N, CA, C and O atoms as a Tripos MOL2 file, in Angstrom:
@<TRIPOS>MOLECULE
protein
  304   303    76     0     0
PROTEIN
NO_CHARGES

@<TRIPOS>ATOM
      1 N          13.3540   29.0230   19.5370 N.3       1 MET1
      2 CA         12.8420   28.2850   18.3100 C.3       1 MET1
      3 C          13.6630   27.8440   17.6670 C.2       1 MET1
      4 O          13.9500   28.6820   16.8130 O.2       1 MET1
      5 N          14.3600   26.8040   17.5430 N.am      2 LYS2
      6 CA         15.7240   26.1920   16.7210 C.3       2 LYS2
      7 C          15.0700   26.1790   15.2570 C.2       2 LYS2
      8 O          13.8820   25.8580   15.2300 O.2       2 LYS2
      9 N          16.0020   26.6400   13.4090 N.am      3 SER3
     10 CA         15.3550   26.4040   12.3520 C.3       3 SER3
     11 C          15.0990   25.3280   11.5800 C.2       3 SER3
     12 O          14.2930   25.0610   10.6880 O.2       3 SER3
     13 N          16.2080   24.6340   12.2810 N.am      4 GLN4
     14 CA         16.4230   23.7020   11.5170 C.3       4 GLN4
     15 C          15.9080   22.3900   12.0480 C.2       4 GLN4
     16 O          16.5950   21.4440   11.6640 O.2       4 GLN4
     17 N          15.0740   22.1200   12.6840 N.am      5 GLY5
     18 CA         14.1080   21.2250   13.3850 C.3       5 GLY5
     19 C          13.0340   21.5260   12.8180 C.2       5 GLY5
     20 O          12.4150   20.5620   13.2680 O.2       5 GLY5
     21 N          12.2470   22.0780   12.1770 N.am      6 HIS6
     22 CA         11.2940   22.1280   11.7120 C.3       6 HIS6
     23 C          11.1180   22.0340   10.2210 C.2       6 HIS6
     24 O          12.2090   21.9250    9.6610 O.2       6 HIS6
     25 N           9.9220   22.0430    9.2650 N.am      7 PRO7
     26 CA          9.6470   21.1820    7.6090 C.3       7 PRO7
     27 C           9.9510   22.7410    7.5170 C.2       7 PRO7
     28 O          10.4340   23.4040    8.4350 O.2       7 PRO7
     29 N           9.5860   23.2260    6.2480 N.am      8 ASP8
     30 CA          9.1070   24.1580    5.5730 C.3       8 ASP8
     31 C           7.8270   23.9280    5.2540 C.2       8 ASP8
     32 O           7.5030   23.1460    4.3610 O.2       8 ASP8
     33 N           6.9570   24.6320    6.0020 N.am      9 TYR9
     34 CA          5.4660   24.9100    5.3620 C.3       9 TYR9
     35 C           4.8610   26.0710    4.7550 C.2       9 TYR9
     36 O           4.6890   27.1490    5.3250 O.2       9 TYR9
     37 N           4.5190   25.7660    3.4570 N.am     10 HIS10
     38 CA          3.6890   26.4920    2.1900 C.3      10 HIS10
     39 C           2.9400   26.1100    1.6830 C.2      10 HIS10
     40 O           2.5400   24.9650    1.8930 O.2      10 HIS10
     41 N           2.4190   26.9070    0.7870 N.am     11 PHE11
     42 CA          1.7360   26.8690    0.1860 C.3      11 PHE11
     43 C           1.7090   26.5630   -1.3930 C.2      11 PHE11
     44 O           2.3250   27.2460   -2.2110 O.2      11 PHE11
     45 N           0.6020   25.0040   -1.8410 N.am     12 ILE12
     46 CA          0.2710   24.1780   -2.6520 C.3      12 ILE12
     47 C          -1.1040   24.0980   -2.9010 C.2      12 ILE12
     48 O          -2.2290   24.3090   -2.4480 O.2      12 ILE12
     49 N          -0.4660   23.6960   -3.8240 N.am     13 THR13
     50 CA         -1.9720   23.2690   -4.9090 C.3      13 THR13
     51 C          -2.9900   22.0260   -5.7460 C.2      13 THR13
     52 O          -2.8900   21.4340   -6.8210 O.2      13 THR13
     53 N          -3.8330   22.0160   -4.7830 N.am     14 VAL14
     54 CA         -4.2300   20.3490   -4.7840 C.3      14 VAL14
     55 C          -5.3420   20.5830   -6.3610 C.2      14 VAL14
     56 O          -6.2570   21.3280   -6.7110 O.2      14 VAL14
     57 N          -4.6550   19.5820   -6.8540 N.am     15 VAL15
     58 CA         -6.0700   19.4190   -8.3760 C.3      15 VAL15
     59 C          -6.8250   18.4080   -8.1620 C.2      15 VAL15
     60 O          -6.2280   17.3320   -8.1400 O.2      15 VAL15
     61 N          -7.8250   18.3830   -8.0130 N.am     16 MET16
     62 CA         -9.0130   17.1630   -7.9550 C.3      16 MET16
     63 C          -9.1110   16.6050   -9.5390 C.2      16 MET16
     64 O          -8.7590   17.2490  -10.5270 O.2      16 MET16
     65 N          -9.6880   15.2220   -9.5380 N.am     17 THR17
     66 CA         -9.6890   14.8630  -10.6510 C.3      17 THR17
     67 C         -11.1140   15.3050  -12.0450 C.2      17 THR17
     68 O         -11.3680   15.0620  -13.2250 O.2      17 THR17
     69 N         -11.7300   16.1490  -10.7500 N.am     18 ASP18
     70 CA        -12.6350   16.7700  -12.3690 C.3      18 ASP18
     71 C         -12.0280   17.9190  -12.2900 C.2      18 ASP18
     72 O         -12.9040   18.7770  -12.4020 O.2      18 ASP18
     73 N         -10.9890   18.4140  -12.1560 N.am     19 GLY19
     74 CA         -9.8220   19.5480  -12.7350 C.3      19 GLY19
     75 C          -9.6860   20.5900  -12.0370 C.2      19 GLY19
     76 O          -8.7760   21.3830  -12.2810 O.2      19 GLY19
     77 N         -10.8410   20.8420  -10.7230 N.am     20 SER20
     78 CA        -11.0230   21.5750   -9.8870 C.3      20 SER20
     79 C          -9.9660   21.4920   -8.7540 C.2      20 SER20
     80 O          -9.6280   20.4230   -8.2440 O.2      20 SER20
     81 N          -9.4040   22.8750   -8.3500 N.am     21 SER21
     82 CA         -8.0090   23.1030   -7.5380 C.3      21 SER21
     83 C          -8.4780   23.8570   -6.2630 C.2      21 SER21
     84 O          -9.4610   24.5500   -5.9980 O.2      21 SER21
     85 N          -7.3790   23.4420   -5.5800 N.am     22 TYR22
     86 CA         -7.5870   24.4160   -4.2770 C.3      22 TYR22
     87 C          -5.9560   24.9890   -3.5050 C.2      22 TYR22
     88 O          -5.0510   24.3890   -4.0860 O.2      22 TYR22
     89 N          -5.6480   25.5060   -2.9100 N.am     23 LYS23
     90 CA         -4.4380   25.7170   -2.0340 C.3      23 LYS23
     91 C          -4.9610   25.5640   -0.7700 C.2      23 LYS23
     92 O          -6.0050   26.0170   -0.3010 O.2      23 LYS23
     93 N          -3.6960   24.5360   -0.0310 N.am     24 THR24
     94 CA         -3.1770   24.5050    0.6570 C.3      24 THR24
     95 C          -2.1340   24.3650    1.6090 C.2      24 THR24
     96 O          -1.1270   24.0810    0.9620 O.2      24 THR24
     97 N          -1.9080   24.4120    2.6260 N.am     25 ARG25
     98 CA         -0.6020   24.5220    3.0690 C.3      25 ARG25
     99 C          -0.1460   23.0910    3.6710 C.2      25 ARG25
    100 O          -0.8990   22.2460    4.1540 O.2      25 ARG25
    101 N           1.2020   23.0170    3.5360 N.am     26 SER26
    102 CA          1.7390   21.8070    3.4690 C.3      26 SER26
    103 C           3.5790   21.7100    3.2610 C.2      26 SER26
    104 O           4.3020   22.4390    2.5820 O.2      26 SER26
    105 N           3.9190   20.6090    4.0680 N.am     27 CYS27
    106 CA          5.5600   20.1470    3.6710 C.3      27 CYS27
    107 C           5.5820   19.5100    2.3740 C.2      27 CYS27
    108 O           6.6890   19.0680    2.0640 O.2      27 CYS27
    109 N           4.6540   19.3440    1.5330 N.am     28 TYR28
    110 CA          4.9440   18.2110    0.4800 C.3      28 TYR28
    111 C           5.5670   19.6930   -0.2910 C.2      28 TYR28
    112 O           5.2710   20.8670   -0.0660 O.2      28 TYR28
    113 N           6.6710   19.0160   -1.4080 N.am     29 GLY29
    114 CA          7.6180   19.4090   -1.8780 C.3      29 GLY29
    115 C           7.8760   21.3400   -1.8340 C.2      29 GLY29
    116 O           8.0900   21.9950   -0.8140 O.2      29 GLY29
    117 N           7.7920   21.7540   -2.9310 N.am     30 LYS30
    118 CA          8.1910   23.3820   -2.7650 C.3      30 LYS30
    119 C           6.9380   24.2250   -2.5810 C.2      30 LYS30
    120 O           5.7880   23.7920   -2.6540 O.2      30 LYS30
    121 N           7.3790   25.7600   -2.2800 N.am     31 GLU31
    122 CA          6.1490   26.6880   -3.1430 C.3      31 GLU31
    123 C           6.1110   26.7060   -4.0670 C.2      31 GLU31
    124 O           7.0310   26.9000   -4.8610 O.2      31 GLU31
    125 N           4.7490   26.4570   -4.3090 N.am     32 GLY32
    126 CA          4.0630   26.1720   -5.4720 C.3      32 GLY32
    127 C           3.8620   25.4870   -6.2460 C.2      32 GLY32
    128 O           3.4540   25.6000   -7.4020 O.2      32 GLY32
    129 N           4.3480   24.1330   -5.2040 N.am     33 SER33
    130 CA          4.0070   22.8570   -6.2230 C.3      33 SER33
    131 C           2.3280   22.2240   -6.7310 C.2      33 SER33
    132 O           1.3710   22.9780   -6.5540 O.2      33 SER33
    133 N           2.1900   21.4050   -7.0920 N.am     34 VAL34
    134 CA          0.8160   21.3520   -7.7770 C.3      34 VAL34
    135 C           1.1570   19.4450   -7.4950 C.2      34 VAL34
    136 O           1.9810   18.6770   -7.9910 O.2      34 VAL34
    137 N          -0.1030   19.2420   -6.3140 N.am     35 ILE35
    138 CA          0.1370   17.7900   -6.2440 C.3      35 ILE35
    139 C          -2.0600   17.2500   -7.1650 C.2      35 ILE35
    140 O          -3.1540   17.6230   -6.7430 O.2      35 ILE35
    141 N          -1.7700   16.4210   -8.2780 N.am     36 ASN36
    142 CA         -2.6590   15.8780   -8.8690 C.3      36 ASN36
    143 C          -3.1100   14.3520   -8.5770 C.2      36 ASN36
    144 O          -2.4310   13.4080   -8.9800 O.2      36 ASN36
    145 N          -4.2630   14.1900   -7.8730 N.am     37 LEU37
    146 CA         -5.2800   13.7730   -7.0440 C.3      37 LEU37
    147 C          -5.2200   12.7830   -8.2670 C.2      37 LEU37
    148 O          -5.0380   13.2390   -9.3960 O.2      37 LEU37
    149 N          -5.3980   11.1840   -8.0130 N.am     38 ASP38
    150 CA         -6.0130   10.0130   -9.0670 C.3      38 ASP38
    151 C          -6.9310    9.3950   -7.9770 C.2      38 ASP38
    152 O          -7.5000    8.3910   -8.4050 O.2      38 ASP38
    153 N          -7.2100    9.6780   -6.8090 N.am     39 ILE39
    154 CA         -8.4700    9.3820   -6.1380 C.3      39 ILE39
    155 C          -9.0640   10.5050   -5.3640 C.2      39 ILE39
    156 O          -8.7100   11.1350   -4.3680 O.2      39 ILE39
    157 N         -10.2490   10.5440   -6.2870 N.am     40 ASP40
    158 CA        -10.5490   12.1260   -5.7250 C.3      40 ASP40
    159 C         -11.8690   11.6570   -3.8900 C.2      40 ASP40
    160 O         -12.7550   10.8130   -3.7500 O.2      40 ASP40
    161 N         -11.3760   12.5730   -3.0480 N.am     41 PRO41
    162 CA        -12.6610   12.3890   -2.2120 C.3      41 PRO41
    163 C         -13.9400   13.0590   -2.1970 C.2      41 PRO41
    164 O         -14.4900   13.1610   -1.1000 O.2      41 PRO41
    165 N         -14.5340   13.5540   -3.2580 N.am     42 ARG42
    166 CA        -15.5590   13.7260   -3.1210 C.3      42 ARG42
    167 C         -16.8020   12.4780   -4.1550 C.2      42 ARG42
    168 O         -18.0260   12.3870   -4.2430 O.2      42 ARG42
    169 N         -15.3200   11.5320   -4.9110 N.am     43 THR43
    170 CA        -16.2780   10.6860   -5.3000 C.3      43 THR43
    171 C         -15.8310    9.4900   -5.0530 C.2      43 THR43
    172 O         -16.5030    8.5410   -5.4570 O.2      43 THR43
    173 N         -14.4950    9.2310   -4.2740 N.am     44 HIS44
    174 CA        -14.5460    7.5270   -4.2920 C.3      44 HIS44
    175 C         -15.2100    7.3110   -3.1190 C.2      44 HIS44
    176 O         -15.3380    8.2270   -2.3080 O.2      44 HIS44
    177 N         -15.8780    5.6540   -2.8220 N.am     45 PRO45
    178 CA        -16.8710    5.1250   -2.4800 C.3      45 PRO45
    179 C         -15.8350    5.3420   -0.8630 C.2      45 PRO45
    180 O         -16.6460    5.7710   -0.0420 O.2      45 PRO45
    181 N         -15.0380    5.2640   -0.4720 N.am     46 ALA46
    182 CA        -14.5460    4.8970    0.8720 C.3      46 ALA46
    183 C         -14.6920    6.4150    2.0500 C.2      46 ALA46
    184 O         -14.6650    6.5210    3.2760 O.2      46 ALA46
    185 N         -14.8640    7.5010    0.7980 N.am     47 TRP47
    186 CA        -15.3190    9.1940    1.6080 C.3      47 TRP47
    187 C         -16.7690    8.8790    1.2310 C.2      47 TRP47
    188 O         -17.4460    9.4020    2.1170 O.2      47 TRP47
    189 N         -17.4350    8.3840    0.5000 N.am     48 THR48
    190 CA        -18.9390    8.8870   -0.1370 C.3      48 THR48
    191 C         -19.4170    7.7810    0.5470 C.2      48 THR48
    192 O         -20.6460    7.8410    0.5440 O.2      48 THR48
    193 N         -19.0400    6.8530    1.0980 N.am     49 GLY49
    194 CA        -19.8130    5.2820    1.2830 C.3      49 GLY49
    195 C         -21.0740    4.6990    0.4340 C.2      49 GLY49
    196 O         -21.9610    3.8730    0.6530 O.2      49 GLY49
    197 N         -20.6920    5.5760   -0.6850 N.am     50 GLY50
    198 CA        -21.4890    4.7170   -1.6490 C.3      50 GLY50
    199 C         -20.7550    3.6540   -2.3050 C.2      50 GLY50
    200 O         -19.5570    3.8430   -2.5140 O.2      50 GLY50
    201 N         -21.4350    2.2730   -2.7540 N.am     51 GLY51
    202 CA        -20.7460    1.3340   -3.4120 C.3      51 GLY51
    203 C         -20.3070   -0.1270   -2.5400 C.2      51 GLY51
    204 O         -19.7980   -1.1600   -2.9760 O.2      51 GLY51
    205 N         -20.7280    0.2480   -1.1230 N.am     52 THR52
    206 CA        -20.2840   -1.1320   -0.7420 C.3      52 THR52
    207 C         -21.0500   -2.0850   -0.2980 C.2      52 THR52
    208 O         -21.6180   -1.7170    0.7300 O.2      52 THR52
    209 N         -21.3180   -3.1320   -0.6070 N.am     53 GLN53
    210 CA        -21.8360   -4.2490   -0.7180 C.3      53 GLN53
    211 C         -20.8620   -5.2910   -0.3260 C.2      53 GLN53
    212 O         -19.6980   -4.8920   -0.2930 O.2      53 GLN53
    213 N         -21.1230   -6.9250    0.0770 N.am     54 LEU54
    214 CA        -20.6480   -7.9820    0.4150 C.3      54 LEU54
    215 C         -21.4370   -8.8630   -0.6810 C.2      54 LEU54
    216 O         -22.5940   -9.2330   -0.8830 O.2      54 LEU54
    217 N         -19.8870   -9.0180   -1.4090 N.am     55 LEU55
    218 CA        -19.9550  -10.2560   -2.3730 C.3      55 LEU55
    219 C         -19.7930  -11.3340   -1.9000 C.2      55 LEU55
    220 O         -19.0980  -11.4370   -0.8890 O.2      55 LEU55
    221 N         -20.2140  -12.1290   -2.3170 N.am     56 ASP56
    222 CA        -20.3490  -13.7830   -1.7250 C.3      56 ASP56
    223 C         -20.2450  -14.3820   -2.7140 C.2      56 ASP56
    224 O         -21.2710  -14.9460   -3.0930 O.2      56 ASP56
    225 N         -18.9180  -14.5410   -3.6170 N.am     57 ARG57
    226 CA        -18.3690  -15.3780   -4.3050 C.3      57 ARG57
    227 C         -17.9960  -16.3370   -3.6890 C.2      57 ARG57
    228 O         -17.2100  -16.3730   -2.7420 O.2      57 ARG57
    229 N         -18.8900  -17.6960   -4.5220 N.am     58 ALA58
    230 CA        -18.6590  -19.5300   -4.4350 C.3      58 ALA58
    231 C         -19.1100  -19.4750   -3.0430 C.2      58 ALA58
    232 O         -18.5370  -20.3600   -2.4070 O.2      58 ALA58
    233 N         -19.8890  -18.8070   -2.3360 N.am     59 GLY59
    234 CA        -20.7850  -19.0480   -0.8570 C.3      59 GLY59
    235 C         -20.1160  -19.0280    0.1220 C.2      59 GLY59
    236 O         -20.5480  -19.2660    1.2500 O.2      59 GLY59
    237 N         -18.6780  -18.6710   -0.2230 N.am     60 ARG60
    238 CA        -17.3900  -17.9940    1.0410 C.3      60 ARG60
    239 C         -18.4000  -17.7300    2.2070 C.2      60 ARG60
    240 O         -18.5050  -18.6050    3.0670 O.2      60 ARG60
    241 N         -19.0180  -16.7940    2.2850 N.am     61 VAL61
    242 CA        -19.4460  -16.0660    3.4220 C.3      61 VAL61
    243 C         -20.5750  -17.0820    4.3570 C.2      61 VAL61
    244 O         -20.7510  -17.1020    5.5750 O.2      61 VAL61
    245 N         -21.3510  -18.0280    3.0830 N.am     62 ASN62
    246 CA        -21.7180  -19.1730    3.8440 C.3      62 ASN62
    247 C         -21.0620  -20.2860    4.8910 C.2      62 ASN62
    248 O         -21.3790  -20.8740    5.9250 O.2      62 ASN62
    249 N         -20.1870  -20.2170    4.1690 N.am     63 LYS63
    250 CA        -19.5320  -21.5900    4.6370 C.3      63 LYS63
    251 C         -18.6520  -21.1700    5.6540 C.2      63 LYS63
    252 O         -18.3870  -21.8890    6.6170 O.2      63 LYS63
    253 N         -18.1210  -19.8840    5.4650 N.am     64 PHE64
    254 CA        -17.7460  -19.3430    7.3620 C.3      64 PHE64
    255 C         -18.8870  -19.1420    8.0090 C.2      64 PHE64
    256 O         -18.3620  -19.1790    9.1210 O.2      64 PHE64
    257 N         -19.5820  -19.0300    8.1550 N.am     65 ASN65
    258 CA        -20.9700  -19.0120    9.1440 C.3      65 ASN65
    259 C         -21.3250  -19.8200    9.4020 C.2      65 ASN65
    260 O         -21.7680  -19.9190   10.5460 O.2      65 ASN65
    261 N         -21.3660  -20.9930    8.4610 N.am     66 ASP66
    262 CA        -21.9740  -22.5210    8.3790 C.3      66 ASP66
    263 C         -20.8960  -23.4410    9.9610 C.2      66 ASP66
    264 O         -21.0610  -24.1390   10.9610 O.2      66 ASP66
    265 N         -19.4800  -22.5120    8.8770 N.am     67 LYS67
    266 CA        -18.7500  -23.4130   10.4250 C.3      67 LYS67
    267 C         -18.1430  -22.9290   11.7610 C.2      67 LYS67
    268 O         -17.2810  -23.3590   12.5280 O.2      67 LYS67
    269 N         -19.2060  -21.5250   11.7000 N.am     68 PHE68
    270 CA        -19.0200  -20.8770   13.1380 C.3      68 PHE68
    271 C         -20.1090  -20.4320   13.9800 C.2      68 PHE68
    272 O         -20.1940  -19.6180   14.8990 O.2      68 PHE68
    273 N         -20.8370  -21.1330   13.4500 N.am     69 LYS69
    274 CA        -22.4820  -20.8340   13.5420 C.3      69 LYS69
    275 C         -22.3660  -20.9900   14.9690 C.2      69 LYS69
    276 O         -22.7410  -20.0610   15.6840 O.2      69 LYS69
    277 N         -21.7380  -22.4020   15.6520 N.am     70 GLY70
    278 CA        -22.0580  -22.3230   17.0920 C.3      70 GLY70
    279 C         -21.0250  -21.6330   18.0670 C.2      70 GLY70
    280 O         -21.1300  -21.6120   19.2930 O.2      70 GLY70
    281 N         -19.9670  -21.0490   17.2850 N.am     71 PHE71
    282 CA        -19.3090  -20.5720   18.2410 C.3      71 PHE71
    283 C         -19.5800  -19.0200   18.9070 C.2      71 PHE71
    284 O         -19.0070  -18.9820   19.9950 O.2      71 PHE71
    285 N         -20.1040  -18.0370   18.6780 N.am     72 PHE72
    286 CA        -20.1620  -17.4950   19.0440 C.3      72 PHE72
    287 C         -21.9740  -16.9580   19.2470 C.2      72 PHE72
    288 O         -22.8210  -17.1540   18.3760 O.2      72 PHE72
    289 N         -22.2260  -16.3210   20.4910 N.am     73 LYS73
    290 CA        -23.7260  -16.5420   21.1160 C.3      73 LYS73
    291 C         -23.8720  -15.0170   20.8950 C.2      73 LYS73
    292 O         -23.1730  -14.0560   21.2130 O.2      73 LYS73
    293 N         -25.2460  -15.1800   20.1130 N.am     74 PRO74
    294 CA        -25.8070  -13.5980   20.4210 C.3      74 PRO74
    295 C         -26.2810  -13.0660   20.8920 C.2      74 PRO74
    296 O         -26.8760  -13.6150   21.8190 O.2      74 PRO74
    297 N         -26.4640  -11.6680   20.7470 N.am     75 LYS75
    298 CA        -26.5200  -11.0330   22.1930 C.3      75 LYS75
    299 C         -27.8430  -10.5910   22.5540 C.2      75 LYS75
    300 O         -28.4450  -10.0410   21.6320 O.2      75 LYS75
    301 N         -28.5480  -10.6980   23.8180 N.am     76 ALA76
    302 CA        -29.5280  -10.8070   23.8240 C.3      76 ALA76
    303 C         -30.3830   -9.7970   24.2650 C.2      76 ALA76
    304 O         -31.6010   -9.9720   24.2560 O.2      76 ALA76
@<TRIPOS>BOND
     1     1     2 1
     2     2     3 1
     3     3     4 2
     4     3     5 am
     5     5     6 1
     6     6     7 1
     7     7     8 2
     8     7     9 am
     9     9    10 1
    10    10    11 1
    11    11    12 2
    12    11    13 am
    13    13    14 1
    14    14    15 1
    15    15    16 2
    16    15    17 am
    17    17    18 1
    18    18    19 1
    19    19    20 2
    20    19    21 am
    21    21    22 1
    22    22    23 1
    23    23    24 2
    24    23    25 am
    25    25    26 1
    26    26    27 1
    27    27    28 2
    28    27    29 am
    29    29    30 1
    30    30    31 1
    31    31    32 2
    32    31    33 am
    33    33    34 1
    34    34    35 1
    35    35    36 2
    36    35    37 am
    37    37    38 1
    38    38    39 1
    39    39    40 2
    40    39    41 am
    41    41    42 1
    42    42    43 1
    43    43    44 2
    44    43    45 am
    45    45    46 1
    46    46    47 1
    47    47    48 2
    48    47    49 am
    49    49    50 1
    50    50    51 1
    51    51    52 2
    52    51    53 am
    53    53    54 1
    54    54    55 1
    55    55    56 2
    56    55    57 am
    57    57    58 1
    58    58    59 1
    59    59    60 2
    60    59    61 am
    61    61    62 1
    62    62    63 1
    63    63    64 2
    64    63    65 am
    65    65    66 1
    66    66    67 1
    67    67    68 2
    68    67    69 am
    69    69    70 1
    70    70    71 1
    71    71    72 2
    72    71    73 am
    73    73    74 1
    74    74    75 1
    75    75    76 2
    76    75    77 am
    77    77    78 1
    78    78    79 1
    79    79    80 2
    80    79    81 am
    81    81    82 1
    82    82    83 1
    83    83    84 2
    84    83    85 am
    85    85    86 1
    86    86    87 1
    87    87    88 2
    88    87    89 am
    89    89    90 1
    90    90    91 1
    91    91    92 2
    92    91    93 am
    93    93    94 1
    94    94    95 1
    95    95    96 2
    96    95    97 am
    97    97    98 1
    98    98    99 1
    99    99   100 2
   100    99   101 am
   101   101   102 1
   102   102   103 1
   103   103   104 2
   104   103   105 am
   105   105   106 1
   106   106   107 1
   107   107   108 2
   108   107   109 am
   109   109   110 1
   110   110   111 1
   111   111   112 2
   112   111   113 am
   113   113   114 1
   114   114   115 1
   115   115   116 2
   116   115   117 am
   117   117   118 1
   118   118   119 1
   119   119   120 2
   120   119   121 am
   121   121   122 1
   122   122   123 1
   123   123   124 2
   124   123   125 am
   125   125   126 1
   126   126   127 1
   127   127   128 2
   128   127   129 am
   129   129   130 1
   130   130   131 1
   131   131   132 2
   132   131   133 am
   133   133   134 1
   134   134   135 1
   135   135   136 2
   136   135   137 am
   137   137   138 1
   138   138   139 1
   139   139   140 2
   140   139   141 am
   141   141   142 1
   142   142   143 1
   143   143   144 2
   144   143   145 am
   145   145   146 1
   146   146   147 1
   147   147   148 2
   148   147   149 am
   149   149   150 1
   150   150   151 1
   151   151   152 2
   152   151   153 am
   153   153   154 1
   154   154   155 1
   155   155   156 2
   156   155   157 am
   157   157   158 1
   158   158   159 1
   159   159   160 2
   160   159   161 am
   161   161   162 1
   162   162   163 1
   163   163   164 2
   164   163   165 am
   165   165   166 1
   166   166   167 1
   167   167   168 2
   168   167   169 am
   169   169   170 1
   170   170   171 1
   171   171   172 2
   172   171   173 am
   173   173   174 1
   174   174   175 1
   175   175   176 2
   176   175   177 am
   177   177   178 1
   178   178   179 1
   179   179   180 2
   180   179   181 am
   181   181   182 1
   182   182   183 1
   183   183   184 2
   184   183   185 am
   185   185   186 1
   186   186   187 1
   187   187   188 2
   188   187   189 am
   189   189   190 1
   190   190   191 1
   191   191   192 2
   192   191   193 am
   193   193   194 1
   194   194   195 1
   195   195   196 2
   196   195   197 am
   197   197   198 1
   198   198   199 1
   199   199   200 2
   200   199   201 am
   201   201   202 1
   202   202   203 1
   203   203   204 2
   204   203   205 am
   205   205   206 1
   206   206   207 1
   207   207   208 2
   208   207   209 am
   209   209   210 1
   210   210   211 1
   211   211   212 2
   212   211   213 am
   213   213   214 1
   214   214   215 1
   215   215   216 2
   216   215   217 am
   217   217   218 1
   218   218   219 1
   219   219   220 2
   220   219   221 am
   221   221   222 1
   222   222   223 1
   223   223   224 2
   224   223   225 am
   225   225   226 1
   226   226   227 1
   227   227   228 2
   228   227   229 am
   229   229   230 1
   230   230   231 1
   231   231   232 2
   232   231   233 am
   233   233   234 1
   234   234   235 1
   235   235   236 2
   236   235   237 am
   237   237   238 1
   238   238   239 1
   239   239   240 2
   240   239   241 am
   241   241   242 1
   242   242   243 1
   243   243   244 2
   244   243   245 am
   245   245   246 1
   246   246   247 1
   247   247   248 2
   248   247   249 am
   249   249   250 1
   250   250   251 1
   251   251   252 2
   252   251   253 am
   253   253   254 1
   254   254   255 1
   255   255   256 2
   256   255   257 am
   257   257   258 1
   258   258   259 1
   259   259   260 2
   260   259   261 am
   261   261   262 1
   262   262   263 1
   263   263   264 2
   264   263   265 am
   265   265   266 1
   266   266   267 1
   267   267   268 2
   268   267   269 am
   269   269   270 1
   270   270   271 1
   271   271   272 2
   272   271   273 am
   273   273   274 1
   274   274   275 1
   275   275   276 2
   276   275   277 am
   277   277   278 1
   278   278   279 1
   279   279   280 2
   280   279   281 am
   281   281   282 1
   282   282   283 1
   283   283   284 2
   284   283   285 am
   285   285   286 1
   286   286   287 1
   287   287   288 2
   288   287   289 am
   289   289   290 1
   290   290   291 1
   291   291   292 2
   292   291   293 am
   293   293   294 1
   294   294   295 1
   295   295   296 2
   296   295   297 am
   297   297   298 1
   298   298   299 1
   299   299   300 2
   300   299   301 am
   301   301   302 1
   302   302   303 1
   303   303   304 2
@<TRIPOS>SUBSTRUCTURE
     1 MET1         2 RESIDUE 1 A MET
     2 LYS2         6 RESIDUE 1 A LYS
     3 SER3        10 RESIDUE 1 A SER
     4 GLN4        14 RESIDUE 1 A GLN
     5 GLY5        18 RESIDUE 1 A GLY
     6 HIS6        22 RESIDUE 1 A HIS
     7 PRO7        26 RESIDUE 1 A PRO
     8 ASP8        30 RESIDUE 1 A ASP
     9 TYR9        34 RESIDUE 1 A TYR
    10 HIS10       38 RESIDUE 1 A HIS
    11 PHE11       42 RESIDUE 1 A PHE
    12 ILE12       46 RESIDUE 1 A ILE
    13 THR13       50 RESIDUE 1 A THR
    14 VAL14       54 RESIDUE 1 A VAL
    15 VAL15       58 RESIDUE 1 A VAL
    16 MET16       62 RESIDUE 1 A MET
    17 THR17       66 RESIDUE 1 A THR
    18 ASP18       70 RESIDUE 1 A ASP
    19 GLY19       74 RESIDUE 1 A GLY
    20 SER20       78 RESIDUE 1 A SER
    21 SER21       82 RESIDUE 1 A SER
    22 TYR22       86 RESIDUE 1 A TYR
    23 LYS23       90 RESIDUE 1 A LYS
    24 THR24       94 RESIDUE 1 A THR
    25 ARG25       98 RESIDUE 1 A ARG
    26 SER26      102 RESIDUE 1 A SER
    27 CYS27      106 RESIDUE 1 A CYS
    28 TYR28      110 RESIDUE 1 A TYR
    29 GLY29      114 RESIDUE 1 A GLY
    30 LYS30      118 RESIDUE 1 A LYS
    31 GLU31      122 RESIDUE 1 A GLU
    32 GLY32      126 RESIDUE 1 A GLY
    33 SER33      130 RESIDUE 1 A SER
    34 VAL34      134 RESIDUE 1 A VAL
    35 ILE35      138 RESIDUE 1 A ILE
    36 ASN36      142 RESIDUE 1 A ASN
    37 LEU37      146 RESIDUE 1 A LEU
    38 ASP38      150 RESIDUE 1 A ASP
    39 ILE39      154 RESIDUE 1 A ILE
    40 ASP40      158 RESIDUE 1 A ASP
    41 PRO41      162 RESIDUE 1 A PRO
    42 ARG42      166 RESIDUE 1 A ARG
    43 THR43      170 RESIDUE 1 A THR
    44 HIS44      174 RESIDUE 1 A HIS
    45 PRO45      178 RESIDUE 1 A PRO
    46 ALA46      182 RESIDUE 1 A ALA
    47 TRP47      186 RESIDUE 1 A TRP
    48 THR48      190 RESIDUE 1 A THR
    49 GLY49      194 RESIDUE 1 A GLY
    50 GLY50      198 RESIDUE 1 A GLY
    51 GLY51      202 RESIDUE 1 A GLY
    52 THR52      206 RESIDUE 1 A THR
    53 GLN53      210 RESIDUE 1 A GLN
    54 LEU54      214 RESIDUE 1 A LEU
    55 LEU55      218 RESIDUE 1 A LEU
    56 ASP56      222 RESIDUE 1 A ASP
    57 ARG57      226 RESIDUE 1 A ARG
    58 ALA58      230 RESIDUE 1 A ALA
    59 GLY59      234 RESIDUE 1 A GLY
    60 ARG60      238 RESIDUE 1 A ARG
    61 VAL61      242 RESIDUE 1 A VAL
    62 ASN62      246 RESIDUE 1 A ASN
    63 LYS63      250 RESIDUE 1 A LYS
    64 PHE64      254 RESIDUE 1 A PHE
    65 ASN65      258 RESIDUE 1 A ASN
    66 ASP66      262 RESIDUE 1 A ASP
    67 LYS67      266 RESIDUE 1 A LYS
    68 PHE68      270 RESIDUE 1 A PHE
    69 LYS69      274 RESIDUE 1 A LYS
    70 GLY70      278 RESIDUE 1 A GLY
    71 PHE71      282 RESIDUE 1 A PHE
    72 PHE72      286 RESIDUE 1 A PHE
    73 LYS73      290 RESIDUE 1 A LYS
    74 PRO74      294 RESIDUE 1 A PRO
    75 LYS75      298 RESIDUE 1 A LYS
    76 ALA76      302 RESIDUE 1 A ALA
């Protein structure tokens, strides 16, 4: 196997937003590098499923639904 075609895979430290950290292997940086996360997967709504709601500002959703109400047929 050729050594020049593969990235350097080594241990780094990942620091979460609450200050906790863990070690993982990565191609990022060099051995012993530290990544400080801006978005924590333990608290962000994209991963936790919380805080998702549809905001209807100025009735845009209602306007859309009224405009296309006859376009789609509901499934039986």
